[in-house]
C-alpha positions as CSV (number, residue, x, y, z in Angstrom):
1,M,-67.6,-26.7,51.0
2,L,-68.5,-28.1,47.6
3,Q,-71.7,-26.1,47.1
4,E,-72.8,-24.2,44.0
5,D,-72.2,-20.9,45.7
6,N,-68.5,-21.8,46.2
7,I,-67.6,-23.2,42.8
8,D,-66.4,-19.9,41.3
9,T,-64.1,-19.2,44.3
10,I,-62.8,-22.7,44.4
11,S,-62.2,-22.8,40.7
12,I,-60.2,-19.6,40.7
13,A,-58.2,-20.7,43.8
14,L,-57.4,-24.1,42.3
15,T,-56.4,-22.5,39.0
16,H,-53.8,-20.5,40.9
17,Y,-52.6,-23.4,43.0
18,L,-52.5,-26.0,40.2
19,F,-51.5,-24.0,37.3
20,R,-50.9,-20.3,37.5
21,N,-48.4,-20.1,40.4
22,G,-45.7,-22.4,38.8
23,P,-43.9,-22.8,35.6
24,V,-46.6,-21.0,33.6
25,E,-46.1,-17.9,35.7
26,D,-42.3,-18.1,35.1
27,M,-43.0,-18.5,31.3
28,H,-45.2,-15.4,31.4
29,S,-42.7,-13.3,33.4
30,D,-39.9,-14.4,31.0
31,G,-42.0,-13.1,28.0
32,E,-42.8,-16.6,26.6
33,L,-46.5,-16.0,27.1
34,S,-48.3,-12.7,26.5
35,Q,-51.0,-11.3,28.7
36,E,-53.6,-12.4,26.2
37,D,-52.1,-15.9,26.4
38,M,-52.4,-15.9,30.1
39,K,-56.0,-14.7,30.0
40,T,-56.9,-17.5,27.5
41,L,-55.1,-20.2,29.6
42,N,-56.6,-18.9,32.9
43,K,-60.1,-18.8,31.5
44,F,-59.8,-22.3,30.1
45,M,-58.5,-23.7,33.5
46,V,-61.1,-21.9,35.6
47,N,-63.9,-23.1,33.3
48,R,-62.7,-26.7,33.2
49,I,-62.3,-26.9,37.0
50,A,-65.7,-25.3,37.5
51,G,-67.1,-27.9,35.1
52,L,-65.6,-30.7,37.2
53,L,-66.7,-29.2,40.5
54,T,-70.3,-28.7,39.1
55,T,-70.4,-32.3,37.9
56,M,-69.3,-33.5,41.3
57,N,-71.7,-31.2,43.1
58,K,-74.5,-32.6,41.0
59,E,-73.2,-36.1,41.9
60,E,-73.1,-37.1,38.2
61,W,-70.5,-39.8,38.9
62,L,-71.2,-41.7,35.6
63,K,-70.2,-38.6,33.7
64,L,-66.9,-38.3,35.7
65,E,-66.2,-42.0,35.2
66,L,-66.7,-41.7,31.4
67,L,-64.4,-38.6,31.4
68,L,-61.7,-40.4,33.3
69,N,-62.0,-43.5,31.2
70,F,-61.6,-41.4,28.1
71,Y,-58.5,-39.5,29.3
72,R,-56.8,-42.6,30.6
73,L,-56.0,-43.2,26.9
74,F,-53.6,-40.3,27.0
75,G,-50.4,-39.5,28.9
76,G,-49.0,-43.0,29.1
77,N,-45.6,-41.6,28.6
78,L,-45.8,-39.1,31.5
79,D,-43.8,-39.7,34.7
80,K,-45.6,-41.2,37.6
81,P,-47.1,-38.5,39.8
82,V,-45.4,-37.6,43.0
83,A,-47.7,-36.0,45.6
84,D,-46.6,-32.4,46.2
85,T,-48.0,-31.3,49.5
86,D,-45.3,-28.8,50.4
87,E,-47.4,-25.6,50.0
88,I,-50.5,-27.2,51.6
89,D,-48.4,-28.3,54.6
90,M,-46.8,-24.9,54.8
91,L,-50.1,-23.0,54.8
92,F,-51.5,-25.4,57.3
93,S,-48.6,-25.0,59.7
94,K,-48.9,-21.2,59.4
95,E,-52.6,-21.3,60.3
96,F,-52.3,-23.9,63.1
């Protein structure tokens, strides 16, 4: 699945799943974000995800480790993540 030919498609799909189809879309539909804001945010997300996937595809694990070690310095005040698999499970159950 993680092949160079699929990175664009995966990046766009993950941007929708992780970012676009949630509070950001609500903010956009409520007029808090303009169409230009959405284009900028979507492009940023797609490019960042494509960068991660490309780095993984090239098996450049040291680069990923350095990236994660750097970003561990931030977000210490965020709530502990809770795995949200509701949509994944729903789509799976519809398919199978």
